[in-house]
N, C-alpha and C positions, 0 to 999 in steps of 0.2 A: 494277428493279436487283436488289432482294432477292426472294427467293422463300420464304413460309413454306410448309414441305413438309408442315406435319402442324398442323391447328387444328379446332376444334369449334365453327363460326360457328351449327350448328343448335343448340345449346343455349341455354335461356332466359337465361343471363347474357349472353350476347353478341346472339343474334338480337334482342332487344328494343331494340337499339342498333345495330343494324347500319348506318344510314346515317352515324352518326359514327364507326363502325370504318373504313368504307371511305374516308370522308374522312382519318382519321388516317394509315391505310396509304398513301394517295396522299402526302400530306404527308411521310412516313417514307421514300418511295421505295420501298414495298414493292409490287411490281406484281403479283404473283401469290399466290396461297394456294390449298392443297389443303385441301377440307373433307372431313373423314374421317367414314365411317359407322361405327357401333358397334352396331346392331342393324336387324334388316329392318323393325322397325316406324317405324325412323327414317329409313329409305333415301329416301322420297320428299321429306321435307324436304330432306333433303341434297341431293338431286340439284335440288330447284326452285333452291336457291342458284347451283348450278352454270350451270344452264340460264338464270338471269335475268341473271347479272352475269359478264361477260366475263373479268373477273381472277380467278375462283373455278372452280375443278374439284372433282370428286367421287370417291370410291371407295365400294366395297359391302363390307360384311362385318359380322360380328358378334364384339365385344370377348371375350375369355375370362372376363372376371369377371362378364358378365351372364347371369344365371341367369332361368329362368321367362320367357322370350321365345321368340320363333318360332325353332325350329331350322334353320341354313341346310343344304340340299343343296348339293353340286357342283352339279349342273343349274341349282338356282335361282340360285345365284350366276352362272353363267355367263349366263343368261337376263338379268338384271338388269345385269351388266356391259356388255351390247350396247347399252345406252342411251347417247345421246350425252352426250358430257363426261365419264363415266366412266374414268378413267385407271389404276384399281389394286383390287385386292382384299384388303379388310382394314377394320379393324384385327383382326388375328388374331394368335393366338400362345397362350401358356401363362403363367399366372401361379398361381403356389402360394405367395405371399404371406400371404395370407389363406385358409387352409385351414377355418377355424372349426370345429375340432374333427374335421375330416376328415383320412385320410391321403392321401399321394400316390397311393397305389393307388384311390382312390376317386374321383380326378379323370379317369377314364379318359373321360368325357363331354367334356373339355376337347380331350383328345389327338383324340378322334375328329372334335370340330369342326375344329381345326386341320387335321388330314388333308384334309378336305373341301375348306377353302379352298386348299390346295396343289394338289389335283387342278384346281380350278377355274382357278388360275392357271397351271397348265401348259395346260389345255386352250385358254385365250384368249390365252396368251402376254402376260399383264398381271402387272406387279410385286405382289409381296405387300409388305405394310406389317404388319411384324411387332412385336409387344409381348411381351417377356419378363420376368419379374421372378421373383427365387429358382428360376427353371426352367430355366437355360440349358442343361444337360446334355441334357434331355429335347427340348427346342427344337431343338438343332442335330440331335440324333439322328433327330427325326421329320422334319426338312428333308432329311436325308440318305436316310432311309428312300423317303419320298414324293417326293422332289424330282427323281428322274431323273437324279443326277447320276453313278451308275457304269454304270448300263445303261437302256436305253430299251425298253418293250415295245411290240407293234405299234399298241397304241391308247392309249398312256400320254401322248402330247402331249411337249411340249419340256420343258427344264430349268427349274426354279423359279428365280427371280430376285426382288429386291427389297431393303428396307430395313430395318434394324433401329432403330426409330425410339425418340426418346427414351433413348438409349442410357444405362446407368448399370452396365454390367457391367464385368470385368476386360479388361486387356489381351489375355490370352489368348483370352476370347470374341470381342473383336474381330478376332483374328488369324483365328481359325476362320470368322467372318463373310465377313471378306475374302477368304479361301481358297474361299469357295464363291461368289466374285464379287459379293456382296450389299454394298451401300452401308450406311453407319454414318451415323445423325443424331443430332446433340446440340442440346439445348435450354437452356433458360434456366439449368437446375441449373450448368451449369458455370462460372457466375457467382458461385454460392454460397461463403460463406467455408469451409465442411466439405467443399468438393468438389476438394482438391488432388489425390487419385488420380485421379480421374475427369479432370482437366485434364491429366495424364499420360498418358491415353489419348487425348486429343484432339491433343497432340504426335505420339502413334504412328499415328495414322491419316492416311495420306496425303490431301492436300486433293483430289485428283481422286476419292476414294472417300467423300466427305463431303457430308452434307446438313444445314442448319440448320434449326431449327423453334421454334415457341412451344408445342405442345400446349395452347394456350389453350382454355377459360378458365383453366387452371391454370399452376403454376409460373413466376411471373412473373419476369424476370431482374432482378438489381441494378440498378439502383435504385429497381425498382418491386416488389420482392420481398412478398408477403402481398397484393398487390392482385389484381383480375381481370386475366388475363392477354388480351393483344390480339396479332393478327398485326402491329401497327405497332411493337412492341417486338422484333421479330426481329433489327433492326440491333444490339441488345446483345448478343446471342448472336455474331452476325459480328465484333463487337469485341473479344470474349473470344478467338475462335478467331484473330484476326490478331494478337492480343497474344502469343498461345503459339507461333503459328508464325513470328513474325518478319515479317509482310507488311502489306498495307495492308487495310483493311476493303473498299476497293473490290475486291482481288483475291480476298478471300473471296467476296463479293456475286457476282463474274463466275463464279467457279470452281463454286460451289454451285448456281449458277441453271444452269448448263450441266450439272451433273450431273442436276438435276431432267429437264431436256430429254433425257438420254439414258436414264434410267430409265423415266420417264413418257412415253413417246415419243408417245402420242395426242395430249399439249399441242401437241408441234409439227405432228404430222399434220394437227390440227384449226385450227390457228392460221391 
């Protein structure tokens, strides 16, 4: 019924309790989850989860915050994405929230890494899983520059597509993402007391362009805030979306799961 479109079950906080997590997912009617890769070093563990459990799927990518890790080339991402049950490229994007004394100009390595992911996504026609924090202008600019939206050269491949995950930006950024034909995904943050502005973005984003997620082990929704998050709690995100939209939880579950099928089309092809 419910699909958690973004979680990190390979992280030790969750991997050490995987049987219990899968059982709680079943009890909560969370029938699928996409396990997101954040480093190439982590990829084999993420892929192993998807290979072993039919309700789990994987991506391949390197998170913008991760330094001193293997740097991904577009060709390497393409190679790994060909493995069975890999359905997306990322988590990728830009994060200028913690510059640690550096300037935005110093973060060219993040922008180059993001461009490599976009190139891989275009070559494979797989969706991007985008993280952006305090960097939305550059994120959108690079997507437009590298994503093939205005022109496609002979060897450039298709047009980039994907999802802005764990969305915390403004309605204007959401509008720009939708105009690029991207989906917008909301996490447990929308249940937080101080997230009134973000709930207005939820109201703005059409249900047929929306995903829901936990980003577990982080950002547990109310009433579990402060605890280790789990895909079993994605229905709390659905409940808040339903309240904002004035629809049933079942309608949110159905729409967001259909959106996952539309975006991560390999899930349907491999079913």
